[in-house]
C-alpha positions in Angstrom: 5.4 4.6 -37.2 2.6 2.4 -36.1 5.0 0.0 -34.4 6.4 2.9 -32.4 2.9 4.1 -31.4 1.9 0.6 -30.4 5.1 0.3 -28.2 4.7 3.8 -26.7 1.0 3.3 -25.8 1.4 -0.4 -25.0 -1.6 -1.5 -26.9 -2.3 -4.3 -29.3 -2.6 -3.8 -33.1 -6.4 -3.8 -33.0 -6.6 -1.5 -30.0 -4.1 0.9 -31.8 -6.6 1.0 -34.7 -9.5 1.8 -32.4 -7.4 4.5 -30.6 -6.6 6.2 -34.0 -10.3 5.9 -35.0 -11.3 7.5 -31.7 -8.8 10.4 -32.3 -10.2 11.0 -35.8 -13.9 10.8 -34.8 -13.4 12.8 -31.7 -11.5 15.5 -33.5 -14.2 15.7 -36.2 -17.0 15.9 -33.6 -15.4 18.7 -31.7 -14.7 20.6 -34.9 -18.3 20.2 -35.9 -19.6 21.3 -32.5 -17.2 24.3 -32.5 -18.6 25.6 -35.8 -22.2 25.1 -34.7 -21.6 27.0 -31.4 -19.9 29.9 -33.3 -22.9 30.2 -35.5 -24.8 31.3 -32.4 -22.5 34.3 -32.1 -23.3 35.7 -35.5 -19.7 36.0 -36.4 -18.7 35.0 -39.9 -15.0 34.5 -40.3 -12.2 36.9 -39.4 -9.5 36.9 -36.7 -12.0 36.9 -33.7 -13.9 34.0 -35.2 -10.7 32.0 -35.7 -9.5 32.7 -32.2 -12.8 31.7 -30.7 -12.9 28.5 -32.8 -9.4 27.4 -31.6 -10.5 28.0 -28.0 -13.7 26.1 -28.4 -12.1 23.1 -30.1 -9.4 23.0 -27.4 -12.1 22.9 -24.7 -14.4 20.5 -26.5 -11.7 18.0 -27.6 -11.4 16.0 -24.3 -15.1 15.7 -23.9 -15.7 14.6 -27.5 -12.9 12.1 -27.5 -14.1 10.6 -24.2 -17.6 10.4 -25.6 -16.5 8.6 -28.8 -14.2 6.3 -26.8 -17.0 4.7 -24.9 -18.7 2.7 -27.7 -15.2 1.9 -29.1 -14.1 0.4 -25.8 -11.2 2.9 -25.4 -12.5 5.0 -22.5 -9.8 3.8 -20.0 -7.0 4.6 -22.5 -8.3 8.1 -23.2 -9.1 8.8 -19.6 -5.5 8.1 -18.7 -4.2 9.9 -21.8 -6.0 13.1 -21.0 -5.1 12.8 -17.3 -1.4 12.7 -18.3 -1.8 15.8 -20.5 -3.5 17.7 -17.7 -0.8 16.6 -15.3 2.0 17.8 -17.6 0.2 21.2 -18.0 0.0 21.5 -14.3 3.5 20.4 -13.8 2.3 17.6 -11.5 4.8 16.1 -9.0 5.8 12.4 -9.0 3.3 10.1 -7.1 4.6 9.2 -3.6 5.2 5.4 -3.3 5.7 3.4 -0.2 7.6 0.1 -0.3 6.8 -2.6 2.2 9.5 -5.2 2.8 10.6 -7.6 5.4 14.1 -8.7 4.3 17.3 -7.5 2.8 15.6 -5.4 0.2 17.2 -6.4 -3.1 14.0 -5.7 -5.0 13.4 -2.5 -3.0 16.9 -1.3 -3.9 16.3 -1.8 -7.6 13.0 0.0 -7.4 14.5 2.9 -5.5 17.3 3.3 -8.0 14.9 3.0 -10.9 12.6 5.8 -9.6 15.4 8.1 -8.5 14.5 11.4 -10.3 11.6 9.8 -12.1 8.7 12.0 -13.3 5.9 9.5 -12.6 6.8 8.2 -9.1 9.0 8.8 -6.1 9.8 6.4 -3.3 8.8 8.4 -0.2 8.6 5.7 2.5 9.9 2.2 3.3 7.8 0.2 5.8 9.0 -3.0 7.5 7.7 -5.4 10.1 11.3 -6.2 11.2 13.5 -3.7 13.0 16.7 -5.4 11.7 15.6 -5.7 8.1 18.3 -4.8 5.6 15.8 -2.8 3.6 15.8 -0.1 6.3 19.5 0.5 5.8 19.0 0.8 2.1 16.3 3.4 2.8 18.5 5.4 5.1 21.3 5.5 2.6 18.9 6.9 0.1 17.5 9.4 2.5 14.0 7.8 2.5 11.8 7.9 5.5 11.2 4.6 7.3 8.5 3.1 9.4 8.6 0.0 11.6 5.3 -1.6 12.4 4.3 -4.7 14.4 1.7 -7.2 13.6 -0.9 -5.6 15.8 -0.4 -2.2 14.2 -0.7 -3.7 10.8 -3.9 -5.6 11.5 -5.7 -2.6 13.0 -4.7 -0.5 10.1 -5.5 2.9 11.7 -2.0 3.9 12.7 -0.5 2.7 9.5 -3.2 4.5 7.4 -2.5 7.7 9.3 1.2 7.4 8.6 0.6 6.8 4.9 -1.7 9.8 4.8 0.8 12.1 6.3 3.3 11.1 3.6 0.5 11.5 1.0 1.2 8.0 -0.2 -0.6 7.2 -3.5 0.8 3.7 -4.2 2.1 0.7 -2.2 4.6 -1.8 -3.5 5.2 -5.1 -1.7 8.8 -6.2 -2.2 9.2 -9.3 0.0 6.7 -8.3 2.6 5.7 -11.4 4.6 2.7 -10.1 6.4 -0.9 -10.2 5.0 -2.2 -6.8 4.0 -5.3 -6.0 6.1 -8.7 -5.3 4.5 -8.7 -1.7 5.7 -5.5 -1.0 3.7 -6.8 -2.9 0.6 -10.0 -0.8 0.8 -8.1 2.5 1.1 -5.8 1.6 -1.9 -8.0 -0.2 -4.4 -5.8 -1.3 -7.4 -3.0 0.7 -5.8 -1.1 -2.1 -4.0 1.3 -4.2 -6.1 3.0 -7.4 -5.1 5.5 -9.7 -6.7 5.4 -13.5 -6.2 8.3 -15.8 -7.0 6.2 -18.3 -9.0 3.7 -18.4 -11.9 0.4 -17.9 -10.1 -2.1 -19.4 -9.5 0.4 -22.2 -8.8 2.4 -22.1 -5.5 0.5 -19.2 -4.0 -1.2 -18.8 -0.6 -0.3 -18.6 3.0 3.2 -19.7 3.8 4.3 -19.8 0.2 7.2 -17.3 0.0 10.9 -17.4 -0.8 12.6 -20.8 -0.6 9.3 -22.5 0.3 8.1 -21.7 -3.2 11.2 -22.8 -5.0 11.3 -26.1 -3.0 7.7 -26.8 -4.0 8.4 -26.1 -7.6 11.3 -28.5 -7.7 9.5 -31.2 -5.7 6.7 -31.2 -8.3 9.3 -31.4 -11.1 8.0 -28.3 -12.9 9.6 -27.5 -16.2 9.4 -23.7 -15.6 9.0 -21.2 -12.9 9.0 -17.4 -12.9 7.4 -14.3 -11.4 3.9 -12.9 -11.1 3.2 -9.2 -10.5 -0.4 -8.7 -9.3 -2.7 -6.3 -7.5 -3.3 -7.2 -3.8 -6.8 -8.0 -2.5 -8.0 -9.6 0.7 -6.5 -13.0 0.0 -2.9 -14.2 -0.3 -1.6 -14.0 -3.9 -5.1 -13.7 -5.3 -5.4 -10.3 -6.9 -5.5 -9.7 -10.6 -2.3 -10.7 -12.4 -0.7 -7.8 -14.2 2.5 -9.4 -15.6 4.3 -12.8 -15.7 7.7 -13.8 -16.8 9.1 -17.4 -16.8 12.4 -19.2 -16.6 13.3 -22.8 -17.3 13.8 -25.2 -14.4 16.7 -27.5 -15.0 17.1 -31.0 -13.5 20.2 -29.8 -11.8 18.6 -26.8 -10.2 18.6 -26.5 -6.4 16.3 -24.1 -4.5 19.2 -21.7 -4.3 20.0 -21.7 -8.1 16.3 -21.5 -9.0 16.0 -18.5 -6.5 18.8 -16.7 -8.4 17.0 -17.2 -11.8 13.7 -15.9 -10.4 15.4 -13.0 -8.6 17.0 -11.9 -11.9 13.5 -11.8 -13.4 12.3 -9.7 -10.4 15.1 -7.2 -10.8 14.6 -6.9 -14.6 10.8 -6.5 -14.6 9.4 -5.3 -11.3 10.4 -1.6 -11.6 9.4 -1.4 -15.2 5.9 -2.9 -14.6 5.4 -0.5 -11.7 6.2 2.4 -14.0 3.7 1.1 -16.6 0.9 0.9 -14.0 1.7 4.4 -12.8 1.3 5.5 -16.5 -1.9 3.5 -17.0 -3.7 2.9 -13.7 -6.5 0.4 -13.7 
């Protein structure tokens, strides 16, 4: 049972213990406050008392749990937990996601398929800086809106932000997008822009380090392993907080092309799933 909860909530064993303690203490606190408030009504038992008690406990529970979660260090977990409950009660729609890509779009394709009919997120827009990028055709085949922007439009940010606002975009995913994200966009989407890098950051990151450039550098330095890093985007290349990493061995016989295939298999296996996890538990 505890293993299932730990897997479902994606918490460590110690955090699971603290979460369960918070549930217990928060429930006890709202039960206590509910009884105290009912004493003010003068009611003593009966159907009306019971109905009012249930209503009070239901209303008090989120506040009590959040209050208890603060000293136990579980506020973020319960904030997200309660938000999901409220979202389900409201029948909330999937969060609109924009994918930014410059190339063929193999990662974008996997993400689009993964989120097809998903409850948490929906790919609503594909943005590219290249009019002939293969990712645009993938978007069209999936009936997803596309937007082509040039470097000037990207750097100014105004036109792009306006387009994203019209689509009500809540999240941005960079899937092989070769341009630097401008500060205005980072500011508008704090901890809402995700990128995947084909190396184990902080190694082999920075300007000009993408695609085969990365794999050649890894091989030139005779690294024993490479992999992927999924991270939030900030004002610097490949610098934001790392969310997830996965590695693969580098063989002596590897070429940049064979290493690229190993890394790409990791990208396809993990990127959509990690995006889903971040949607469920935003930072």
